[in-house]
VOBA-1610 file (N, C-alpha, C; in pm, whole numbers, padded with zeros to 5 digits, always signed):
BEGIN
Met+00085-00117+00000Met+00000+00000+00000Met+00088+00121+00000Ser+00059+00209-00090Ser+00147+00328-00107Ser+00116+00432-00006Asn+00212+00510+00008Asn+00200+00619+00104Asn+00170+00745+00029Pro+00061+00815+00076Pro+00026+00938+00005Pro+00135+01039+00009Thr+00220+01026+00096Thr+00325+01127+00107Thr+00441+01097+00015Asp+00431+00981-00046Asp+00540+00944-00138Asp+00531+01028-00265Pro+00641+01061-00333Pro+00639+01137-00458Pro+00581+01053-00570Pro+00514+01125-00680Pro+00448+01052-00791Pro+00551+00976-00870Val+00492+00871-00925Val+00581+00785-01004Val+00557+00812-01152Ser+00655+00841-01237Ser+00640+00869-01385Ser+00603+00742-01457Pro+00508+00756-01567Pro+00469+00636-01643Pro+00587+00584-01716Pro+00576+00464-01757Pro+00690+00404-01826Pro+00707+00467-01964Gln+00825+00465-02022Gln+00856+00524-02154Gln+00776+00455-02265Ser+00753+00330-02253Ser+00678+00257-02359Ser+00536+00303-02368Ala+00476+00334-02258Ala+00335+00381-02258Ala+00326+00515-02325Met+00423+00597-02305Met+00421+00730-02366Met+00438+00718-02517Ala+00518+00632-02558Ala+00538+00612-02702Ala+00411+00563-02768Glu+00343+00473-02697Glu+00216+00418-02750Glu+00115+00529-02763Gln+00111+00615-02664Gln+00014+00727-02667Gln+00044+00820-02784Gly+00171+00845-02810Gly+00211+00934-02922Gly+00169+00876-03056Lys+00183+00748-03071Lys+00142+00683-03198Lys-00006+00698-03223Lys-00082+00680-03110Lys-00228+00691-03126Lys-00266+00832-03170Glu-00205+00932-03112Glu-00239+01071-03149Glu-00197+01101-03293Lys-00087+01044-03339Lys-00042+01064-03476Lys-00137+01001-03574Lys-00181+00879-03542Lys-00278+00813-03631Lys-00408+00890-03639Lys-00447+00946-03522Lys-00570+01023-03520Lys-00556+01146-03609Gly-00445+01212-03609Gly-00422+01331-03693Gly-00421+01294-03840Glu-00356+01182-03872Glu-00353+01139-04013Glu-00492+01106-04065Gly-00575+01043-03980Gly-00712+01010-04022Gly-00793+01134-04050Leu-00771+01234-03959Leu-00845+01359-03980Leu-00801+01426-04110Tyr-00671+01415-04137Tyr-00616+01476-04258Tyr-00674+01407-04383Leu-00678+01274-04376Leu-00735+01198-04490Leu-00883+01228-04509Leu-00951+01246-04394Leu-01094+01279-04403Leu-01113+01413-04472Leu-01029+01507-04437Leu-01040+01640-04500Leu-01012+01630-04651Ile-00910+01548-04685Ile-00881+01531-04830Ile-00998+01467-04902Phe-01058+01366-04837Phe-01172+01297-04898Phe-01289+01392-04919Leu-01313+01474-04812Leu-01424+01571-04824Leu-01398+01671-04936Met-01270+01713-04949Met-01238+01808-05056Met-01257+01743-05193Leu-01217+01617-05204Leu-01237+01546-05333Leu-01384+01532-05366Cys-01462+01499-05264Cys-01608+01487-05287Cys-01667+01620-05330Ser-01620+01725-05262Ser-01672+01859-05295Ser-01634+01895-05439Asn-01507+01869-05475Asn-01465+01898-05613Asn-01541+01814-05715Gly-01566+01685-05678Gly-01643+01598-05769Gly-01783+01650-05790Ala-01843+01693-05675Ala-01980+01745-05686Ala-01982+01870-05772Met-01882+01958-05749Met-01876+02080-05830Met-01857+02046-05978Gly-01770+01947-06006Gly-01746+01906-06145Gly-01870+01848-06208Trp-01942+01767-06128Trp-02065+01707-06183Trp-02169+01812-06214Leu-02182+01910-06119Leu-02278+02018-06144Leu-02239+02099-06267Trp-02108+02125-06284Trp-02064+02200-06402Trp-02091+02123-06530Trp-02062+01993-06525Trp-02088+01908-06643Trp-02236+01903-06674Lys-02316+01896-06569Lys-02462+01891-06589Lys-02512+02020-06651Asp-02461+02134-06595Asp-02504+02264-06651Asp-02457+02279-06795Lys-02337+02234-06821Lys-02286+02242-06958Lys-02369+02157-07053Gly-02406+02039-07008Gly-02491+01952-07091Gly-02626+02015-07117Ser-02683+02076-07011Ser-02813+02142-07028Ser-02802+02257-07128Leu-02692+02333-07118Leu-02672+02445-07211Leu-02660+02395-07354Gln-02589+02283-07372Gln-02576+02226-07506Gln-02710+02179-07558Val-02791+02118-07470Val-02924+02072-07510Val-03009+02190-07553Ile-03004+02297-07475Ile-03083+02417-07507Ile-03039+02474-07642Thr-02907+02479-07663Thr-02854+02532-07790Thr-02901+02447-07908Val-02893+02314-07893Val-02937+02223-07999Val-03086+02240-08026Glu-03165+02255-07917Glu-03309+02273-07933Glu-03340+02402-08010Lys-03267+02510-07978Lys-03290+02636-08047Lys-03254+02624-08195Glu-03142+02557-08223Glu-03103+02537-08362Glu-03206+02454-08437Thr-03259+02351-08370Thr-03361+02266-08432Thr-03488+02345-08461Ile-03529+02428-08363Ile-03649+02511-08381Ile-03630+02608-08498Ala-03512+02673-08505Ala-03483+02766-08613Ala-03484+02697-08748Lys-03426+02574-08750Lys-03425+02497-08875Lys-03567+02459-08916Asp-03648+02412-08822Asp-03787+02376-08852Asp-03865+02497-08900Ala-03841+02612-08836Ala-03911+02734-08876Ala-03875+02772-09019Glu-03747+02758-09056Glu-03704+02792-09192Glu-03764+02696-09293Ile-03773+02567-09255Ile-03833+02467-09345Ile-03979+02500-09370Val-04053+02531-09263Val-04195+02566-09276Val-04210+02693-09361Lys-04120+02789-09341Lys-04124+02914-09418Lys-04110+02887-09567Gln-04011+02806-09604Gln-03987+02775-09744Gln-04103+02694-09804Glu-04159+02603-09724Glu-04272+02524-09771Glu-04393+02613-09798Leu-04416+02712-09712Leu-04527+02804-09732Leu-04507+02889-09857Ile-04382+02932-09880Ile-04353+03010-10001Ile-04381+02927-10126Ala-04331+02803-10126Ala-04352+02714-10241Ala-04500+02684-10260Leu-04569+02662-10149Leu-04711+02631-10156Leu-04790+02750-10211Gly-04752+02870-10169Gly-04818+02989-10221Gly-04802+03002-10371Ala-04681+02972-10422Ala-04657+02978-10567Ala-04740+02874-10640Gln-04753+02755-10580Gln-04833+02651-10643Gln-04981+02690-10650Tyr-05031+02753-10543Tyr-05170+02798-10545Tyr-05190+02909-10649Glu-05087+02994-10667Glu-05097+03101-10766Glu-05108+03044-10908Asn-05048+02928-10930Asn-05049+02867-11062Asn-05178+02793-11094Leu-05265+02779-10994Leu-05393+02711-11019Leu-05486+02805-11094Lys-05523+02769-11217Lys-05610+02852-11300Lys-05741+02778-11326Val-05851+02837-11286Val-05982+02776-11306Val-06080+02882-11355Thr-06186+02836-11420Thr-06294+02925-11462Thr-06416+02910-11373Asn-06415+02805-11290Asn-06526+02783-11198Asn-06516+02883-11082Lys-06618+02966-11066Lys-06613+03073-10966Lys-06608+03018-10824Glu-06686+02912-10796Glu-06686+02854-10660Glu-06549+02797-10625Met-06489+02724-10718Met-06357+02667-10692Met-06253+02778-10677Gln-06264+02883-10757Gln-06171+02994-10747Gln-06181+03061-10610Ala-06306+03071-10558Ala-06326+03130-10426Ala-06256+03045-10319Glu-06265+02911-10331Glu-06198+02823-10235Glu-06046+02840-10244Ile-05995+02848-10364Ile-05851+02866-10383Ile-05805+02997-10320Asp-05883+03103-10341Asp-05848+03233-10283Asp-05847+03227-10131Thr-05940+03149-10074Thr-05944+03134-09928Thr-05818+03064-09878Arg-05774+02960-09950Arg-05652+02888-09910Arg-05529+02978-09923Lys-05527+03062-10023Lys-05416+03157-10038Lys-05410+03253-09921Glu-05527+03294-09873Glu-05532+03379-09755Glu-05483+03304-09631Asp-05515+03173-09625Asp-05466+03092-09513Asp-05313+03086-09513Ile-05255+03076-09630Ile-05108+03071-09640Ile-05048+03200-09588Val-05107+03313-09626Val-05057+03443-09578Val-05070+03449-09425Arg-05181+03398-09372Arg-05202+03399-09227Arg-05096+03314-09157Leu-05067+03196-09211Leu-04966+03109-09151Leu-04827+03173-09155Gln-04798+03242-09264Gln-04668+03309-09274Gln-04653+03417-09168Arg-04760+03491-09144Arg-04754+03594-09040Arg-04738+03531-08902Glu-04811+03423-08878Glu-04803+03357-08748Glu-04665+03297-08726Leu-04605+03243-08832Leu-04470+03186-08822Leu-04369+03296-08788Glu-04382+03409-08853Glu-04289+03519-08827Glu-04303+03569-08683Lys-04424+03563-08633Lys-04451+03613-08497Lys-04402+03514-08391His-04411+03384-08418His-04376+03282-08319His-04267+03189-08371Lys-04165+03243-08436Lys-04062+03159-08497Lys-03973+03090-08394Asp-03985+03127-08263Asp-03905+03062-08159Asp-03987+02964-08075Asn-04112+02945-08113Asn-04203+02859-08036Asn-04216+02725-08107Ala-04157+02621-08048Ala-04155+02490-08112Ala-04295+02433-08130Trp-04382+02455-08032Trp-04518+02398-08039Trp-04597+02461-08153Ile-04587+02593-08163Ile-04661+02664-08271Ile-04603+02627-08407Ile-04470+02614-08417Ile-04409+02576-08544Ile-04457+02438-08587Ala-04466+02344-08489Ala-04516+02210-08520Ala-04661+02218-08569Lys-04739+02304-08505Lys-04880+02321-08546Lys-04888+02379-08688Leu-04805+02478-08716Leu-04805+02540-08849Leu-04760+02440-08955Lys-04667+02353-08917Lys-04621+02251-09012Lys-04736+02158-09051Lys-04817+02120-08953Lys-04932+02033-08981Lys-05033+02104-09071Glu-05058+02232-09041Glu-05153+02308-09124Glu-05099+02323-09266Thr-04967+02339-09279Thr-04907+02347-09412Thr-04928+02218-09490Glu-04911+02105-09422Glu-04934+01976-09485Glu-05080+01962-09529Thr-05171+02010-09445Thr-05314+02006-09480Thr-05341+02089-09605Leu-05283+02209-09611Leu-05301+02295-09729Leu-05241+02231-09854Arg-05130+02156-09836Arg-05069+02089-09951Arg-05162+01979-10003Arg-05223+01904-09913Arg-05316+01798-09955Arg-05437+01858-10026Ile-05486+01971-09974Ile-05599+02038-10038Ile-05560+02084-10178Met-05437+02139-10190Met-05389+02184-10319Met-05381+02069-10419Gln-05332+01952-10373Gln-05325+01835-10458Gln-05464+01791-10503His-05561+01806-10412His-05699+01774-10447His-05749+01869-10556Phe-05714+01998-10543Phe-05752+02096-10644Phe-05692+02058-10780Val-05565+02017-10779Val-05498+01980-10904Val-05572+01867-10973Val-05609+01765-10894Val-05682+01650-10949Val-05816+01695-11005Glu-05886+01780-10928Glu-06018+01825-10970Glu-06010+01912-11096Ile-05907+01998-11100Ile-05890+02083-11219Ile-05858+01998-11341Asp-05773+01896-11323Asp-05742+01806-11435Asp-05868+01736-11484Ser-05953+01696-11389Ser-06079+01631-11426Ser-06168+01727-11504Leu-06175+01851-11455Leu-06257+01951-11524Leu-06202+01980-11663Asn-06069+01989-11672Asn-06008+02014-11803Asn-06036+01901-11900Thr-06027+01778-11848Thr-06057+01662-11932Thr-06202+01666-11977Leu-06292+01700-11881Leu-06434+01709-11914Leu-06458+01818-12018Asn-06391+01931-11998Asn-06407+02042-12093Asn-06356+02003-12231Lys-06242+01930-12233Lys-06188+01885-12361Lys-06287+01793-12432Asn-06350+01704-12353Asn-06449+01614-12412Asn-06569+01691-12464Ile-06612+01790-12383Ile-06726+01872-12426Ile-06691+01948-12552Ile-06568+02005-12553Ile-06525+02079-12671Ile-06516+01988-12793Ala-06466+01865-12769Ala-06455+01770-12879Ala-06594+01735-12933Asp-06689+01711-12839Asp-06827+01681-12882Asp-06887+01799-12955Arg-06862+01919-12900Arg-06915+02039-12963Arg-06855+02058-13102Glu-06724+02027-13112Glu-06658+02041-13242Glu-06715+01942-13342Lys-06746+01820-13294Lys-06805+01719-13382Lys-06941+01766-13432Val-07020+01820-13336Val-07152+01871-13376Val-07135+01986-13475Arg-07036+02073-13447Arg-07013+02186-13537Arg-06973+02139-13676Val-06883+02037-13678Val-06840+01982-13807Val-06958+01922-13882Asp-07043+01848-13807Asp-07160+01788-13870Asp-07254+01896-13924Leu-07275+02000-13842Leu-07361+02110-13887Leu-07302+02179-14008Asn-07170+02200-14003Asn-07105+02264-14118Asn-07116+02178-14242Ser-07106+02046-14221Ser-07120+01955-14335Ser-07259+01967-14397Glu-07361+01972-14307Glu-07498+01987-14358Glu-07515+02124-14423Lys-07455+02226-14361Lys-07465+02360-14419Lys-07397+02364-14556Glu-07284+02295-14564Glu-07213+02293-14692Glu-07298+02225-14799Lys-07366+02117-14758Lys-07453+02049-14854Lys-07566+02142-14898Asn-07628+02208-14797Asn-07736+02301-14831Asn-07684+02417-14914Thr-07565+02465-14875Thr-07505+02576-14951Thr-07477+02534-15094Leu-07428+02410-15109Leu-07400+02359-15243Leu-07528+02350-15326Leu-07634+02301-15263Leu-07762+02294-15334Leu-07812+02432-15371Ile-07798+02524-15273Ile-07842+02661-15299Ile-07759+02723-15412Lys-07626+02697-15407Lys-07540+02752-15511Lys-07574+02694-15647Glu-07603+02563-15648Glu-07642+02500-15775Glu-07770+02562-15828Lys-07864+02584-15733Lys-07990+02647-15773Lys-07967+02789-15821Glu-07882+02861-15744Glu-07852+02999-15784Glu-07777+03003-15916Ser-07687+02905-15933Ser-07612+02900-16058Ser-07705+02875-16176Leu-07799+02784-16153Leu-07897+02756-16258Leu-07981+02879-16287Gln-08023+02946-16177Gln-08103+03067-16194Gln-08021+03177-16261Glu-07892+03181-16221Glu-07804+03282-16280Glu-07786+03257-16430Thr-07777+03128-16463Thr-07765+03094-16605Thr-07888+03140-16682Val-08005+03115-16618Val-08130+03159-16682Val-08133+03311-16692Asn-08092+03376-16579Asn-08093+03523-16579Asn-07997+03580-16683Met-07877+03517-16689Met-07780+03566-16787Met-07830+03546-16929Ala-07897+03433-16948Ala-07950+03408-17083Ala-08058+03508-17120Ser-08132+03548-17016Ser-08242+03642-17043Ser-08200+03788-17026Met-08076+03813-16987Met-08029+03949-16962Met-08007+04021-17095Leu-08043+04148-17092Leu-08019+04229-17209Leu-07870+04255-17225Lys-07826+04267-17348Lys-07687+04298-17377Lys-07684+04415-17473Ile-07578+04495-17460Ile-07564+04609-17548Ile-07438+04595-17632Val-07443+04652-17749Val-07328+04652-17840Val-07310+04793-17893Gly-07190+04824-17932Gly-07161+04953-17994Gly-07175+05071-17900Leu-07145+05050-17769Leu-07159+05159-17673Leu-07048+05262-17694Tyr-07088+05389-17704Tyr-06988+05496-17710Tyr-07049+05622-17651Ala-06962+05717-17616Ala-07008+05844-17560Ala-06926+05956-17623Ser-06986+06073-17636Ser-06916+06188-17693Ser-06970+06316-17634Gly-06885+06420-17636Gly-06930+06551-17594Gly-07006+06618-17707Ile-07115+06688-17673Ile-07199+06751-17775Ile-07204+06901-17752Ala-07179+06975-17862Ala-07195+07120-17859Ala-07323+07153-17935Glu-07413+07224-17870Glu-07540+07260-17932Glu-07525+07390-18011Lys-07598+07396-18122Lys-07599+07515-18207Lys-07743+07551-18241Lys-07762+07683-18266Lys-07893+07733-18306Lys-08002+07689-18210Gly-07976+07715-18081Gly-08077+07686-17981Gly-08104+07540-17961Gly-08010+07457-17996Gly-08025+07313-17976Gly-08080+07240-18095Lys-08105+07312-18204Lys-08158+07247-18324Lys-08050+07168-18395Lys-07924+07210-18379Lys-07813+07140-18438Lys-07712+07104-18329Glu-07641+07001-18353Glu-07539+06961-18256Glu-07420+06900-18329Ser-07307+06906-18264Ser-07186+06849-18322Ser-07099+06792-18209Asp-07024+06690-18244Asp-06934+06630-18146Asp-06820+06726-18113Thr-06776+06723-17988Thr-06663+06805-17947Thr-06583+06733-17839Lys-06455+06760-17835Lys-06369+06706-17730Lys-06329+06813-17630Lys-06378+06934-17650Lys-06347+07045-17562Lys-06449+07052-17449Ala-06400+07055-17327Ala-06490+07060-17212Ala-06571+07188-17210Lys-06506+07301-17243Lys-06575+07429-17234Lys-06683+07446-17340Arg-06674+07365-17448Arg-06775+07373-17554Arg-06883+07268-17537Thr-06866+07178-17440Thr-06960+07069-17422Thr-07084+07116-17348Asp-07200+07093-17409Asp-07328+07127-17346Asp-07395+07003-17286Lys-07363+06885-17340Lys-07422+06761-17290Lys-07337+06645-17338Ile-07360+06530-17276Ile-07290+06408-17316Ile-07390+06315-17383Lys-07353+06268-17499Lys-07437+06175-17576Lys-07390+06032-17552Ile-07487+05947-17520Ile-07456+05805-17497Ile-07539+05725-17595Ala-07474+05646-17677Ala-07545+05570-17780Ala-07502+05424-17775Phe-07598+05334-17802Phe-07570+05191-17802Phe-07688+05118-17864Thr-07673+04988-17880Thr-07780+04904-17935Thr-07811+04794-17836Leu-07939+04781-17796Leu-07983+04665-17718Leu-07992+04548-17812Ala-07908+04446-17790Ala-07897+04335-17884Ala-08020+04244-17879Glu-08041+04175-17987Glu-08153+04081-17997Glu-08134+03968-17895Asn-08238+03933-17824Asn-08235+03823-17727Asn-08375+03765-17719Leu-08393+03648-17779Leu-08525+03586-17784Leu-08569+03531-17648Val-08472+03511-17557Val-08505+03458-17424Val-08548+03570-17330Ala-08503+03690-17358Ala-08533+03802-17269Ala-08682+03834-17270Lys-08723+03892-17156Lys-08863+03929-17143Lys-08892+04055-17224Lys-09002+04051-17297Lys-09043+04167-17375Lys-09103+04272-17282Gly-09105+04398-17330Gly-09172+04502-17255Gly-09084+04624-17233Asp-09137+04716-17153Asp-09064+04840-17127Asp-08949+04816-17029Arg-08841+04885-17055Arg-08723+04883-16968Arg-08684+05027-16937Val-08639+05048-16812Val-08584+05178-16774Val-08433+05165-16783Ile-08372+05241-16873Ile-08227+05238-16892Ile-08168+05356-16815Tyr-08071+05328-16727Tyr-08005+05432-16649Tyr-07862+05450-16698Ala-07819+05575-16703Ala-07679+05605-16732Ala-07617+05667-16608Arg-07513+05604-16558Arg-07440+05655-16440Arg-07307+05708-16488Ile-07278+05834-16453Ile-07156+05899-16502Ile-07074+05948-16383Ile-06947+05906-16380Ile-06852+05951-16277Ile-06766+06060-16340Ser-06773+06180-16284Ser-06699+06294-16339Ser-06551+06285-16300Pro-06465+06366-16362Pro-06321+06360-16331Pro-06288+06382-16184Asp-06375+06451-16108Asp-06347+06471-15965Asp-06396+06356-15878Gly-06443+06248-15944Gly-06484+06128-15871Gly-06626+06131-15821Lys-06703+06232-15856Lys-06842+06241-15810Lys-06937+06194-15919Glu-07055+06148-15874Glu-07157+06105-15968Glu-07235+06227-16019Met-07250+06235-16150Met-07330+06343-16207Met-07477+06315-16182Thr-07553+06415-16143Thr-07696+06401-16120Thr-07759+06540-16123Gln-07886+06543-16156Gln-07957+06671-16159Gln-07998+06717-16019Ala-08011+06620-15927Ala-08049+06654-15789Ala-08004+06543-15696Asp-07954+06580-15579Asp-07908+06482-15481Asp-08023+06439-15392Asp-08122+06374-15451Asp-08238+06327-15374Asp-08270+06183-15412Ser-08367+06126-15339Ser-08402+05984-15359Ser-08462+05957-15496Leu-08517+06061-15560Leu-08577+06040-15692Leu-08472+06014-15799His-08348+06050-15770His-08241+06032-15866His-08147+05918-15826Val-08194+05831-15737Val-08116+05716-15693Val-08170+05590-15758Phe-08082+05500-15799Phe-08123+05371-15855Phe-08029+05262-15803Lys-08072+05136-15818Lys-07994+05022-15772Lys-07923+04956-15888Phe-07801+04914-15864Phe-07727+04834-15962Phe-07644+04733-15885Gly-07671+04607-15909Gly-07606+04502-15831Gly-07650+04513-15686Lys-07552+04518-15594Lys-07583+04533-15452Lys-07560+04676-15404Ser-07545+04767-15500Ser-07515+04906-15466Ser-07625+05000-15511Lys-07613+05122-15465Lys-07703+05229-15507Lys-07619+05346-15555Gly-07676+05425-15645Gly-07603+05541-15693Gly-07699+05639-15759Phe-07645+05753-15798Phe-07725+05854-15867Phe-07715+05832-16018Trp-07828+05847-16088Trp-07824+05840-16234Trp-07812+05981-16292Ala-07736+05990-16403Ala-07719+06119-16471Ala-07832+06142-16570Thr-07880+06033-16629Thr-07994+06041-16720Thr-08057+05903-16728Lys-08184+05896-16763Lys-08253+05769-16780Lys-08351+05779-16895Lys-08390+05660-16945Lys-08481+05659-17061Lys-08562+05531-17060Asn-08693+05544-17088Asn-08781+05428-17101Asn-08770+05376-17244Val-08746+05246-17256Val-08728+05182-17386Val-08817+05059-17393Asn-08892+05047-17503Asn-08973+04928-17524Asn-08890+04827-17602Tyr-08869+04713-17537Tyr-08785+04611-17597Tyr-08872+04497-17648Ala-08848+04459-17773Ala-08931+04356-17838Ala-08845+04241-17887Asn-08743+04206-17813Asn-08654+04094-17843Asn-08577+04111-17975Glu-08557+04233-18015Glu-08484+04259-18138Glu-08387+04375-18115Asn-08294+04393-18207Asn-08198+04502-18195Asn-08271+04635-18183Thr-08234+04710-18079Thr-08303+04836-18054Thr-08199+04944-18032Glu-08203+05049-18115Glu-08109+05160-18103Glu-08154+05253-17989Val-08057+05293-17908Val-08089+05380-17794Val-07989+05496-17792Ile-08041+05620-17777Ile-07957+05738-17760Ile-08005+05812-17636Met-07910+05848-17549Met-07943+05919-17426Met-07852+06041-17414Tyr-07905+06146-17348Tyr-07827+06268-17328Tyr-07821+06299-17178Ala-07703+06335-17134Ala-07684+06372-16993Ala-07635+06516-16986His-07704+06598-16907His-07666+06737-16890His-07602+06757-16751Ala-07517+06857-16743Ala-07461+06893-16614Ala-07570+06956-16528Lys-07548+06951-16397Lys-07645+07014-16308Lys-07655+07162-16340Lys-07772+07214-16322Lys-07796+07354-16355Lys-07694+07442-16281Gly-07628+07527-16359Gly-07528+07616-16301Gly-07388+07560-16307Asp-07373+07428-16336Asp-07240+07367-16344Asp-07195+07358-16488Leu-07067+07348-16509Leu-07007+07331-16640Leu-06930+07200-16642Phe-06913+07147-16761Phe-06833+07026-16774Phe-06685+07061-16755Ser-06614+06984-16680Ser-06472+07006-16657Ser-06392+06910-16743His-06268+06946-16768His-06184+06859-16851His-06137+06740-16767Gly-06115+06631-16836Gly-06073+06509-16770Gly-06152+06389-16821Lys-06136+06276-16751Lys-06198+06151-16794Lys-06331+06129-16722Tyr-06433+06094-16800Tyr-06564+06061-16748Tyr-06586+05910-16767Ile-06633+05846-16663Ile-06664+05703-16670Ile-06815+05687-16682Ile-06860+05613-16783Ile-07003+05603-16812Ile-07045+05457-16804Glu-07151+05430-16725Glu-07206+05295-16713Glu-07352+05297-16758Val-07392+05190-16824Val-07532+05174-16866Val-07592+05059-16786Asn-07703+05084-16718Asn-07765+04985-16629Asn-07913+04970-16658Thr-07964+04849-16635Thr-08107+04825-16637Thr-08136+04697-16560Asp-08253+04687-16503Asp-08294+04570-16426Asp-08192+04536-16315Gly-08126+04639-16260Gly-08031+04619-16151Gly-07897+04565-16193Ala-07871+04558-16325Ala-07745+04504-16375Ala-07677+04606-16465Thr-07545+04602-16464Thr-07467+04688-16552Thr-07449+04618-16686Leu-07497+04685-16793Leu-07490+04624-16926Leu-07357+04652-16995Gly-07294+04763-16962Gly-07167+04796-17026Gly-07116+04929-16974Asn-06991+04961-17006Asn-06935+05089-16965Asn-06833+05135-17068Thr-06809+05265-17066Thr-06713+05327-17155Thr-06658+05452-17090Thr-06566+05521-17154Thr-06509+05645-17099Thr-06513+05755-17205Leu-06509+05875-17155Leu-06506+05994-17243Leu-06403+06090-17187Glu-06309+06132-17273Glu-06205+06225-17233Glu-06234+06361-17293Leu-06253+06463-17208Leu-06275+06600-17253Leu-06152+06684-17221Glu-06113+06762-17320Glu-05992+06843-17303Glu-06026+06978-17242
//
């Protein structure tokens, strides 16, 4: 049993060494723990950075994809608009539908420009564009059908027209044959003149004497003489013979510019310079006619063209040159 008054006894050297080792190991463990915690912290920071970087890359790719899709839809709408512009129809109802679809394209283009960063709206616009394309294809098919139908109708109409023209040609041919026959009869029965001539006449002694002249200033009247030739086929009876004279200035000579001095020849009308009633008896008949200038007018120098007409036909013509 120890005495409390005894001095303390120091621990053995080996125990102290053991205690020092334990404290050293404890310090090393704490140091390793700190290193481990720092590594974990750095790993967590690295993972978060990698995650944020990946998210940023995903966002960038998504934006690029949206921009690309928006550009595709834009180009498709432009092409679709051009295709609708090329649709040509005569049907008013179909044209109204086409115009409505063209307005839809303009509306989609505006909406795309307004929401070109919105993926959902771009997807929706893409679907609507596809719908408009299908409608356009339907229009193309329908227009082709209408064109084919129109071609068939035109072909049928052309056939009917050809058939009608064929019948008309037959009728026209018959009519022409009839007219030709009638014309032959008319020509056979038409009066003919021979020995037609005209001359300027100067009157003397108050008109009791006359002489031919080529001087315009001495001409008092124009004498027209001819013979109605014998024609046994022609109709007998009175004929009104008209003389039409074109003066050097290109005007028709007449005593008055009224309806009483107008006559028909062929399909035309004109003024007569003089006329005469002649009784024709199917034999040679001498005819002399005189044409005077309008009262107050004088004969001018130049060429006069003279036509003899009756029954609406011109029997002959000649010219007279006055100096």
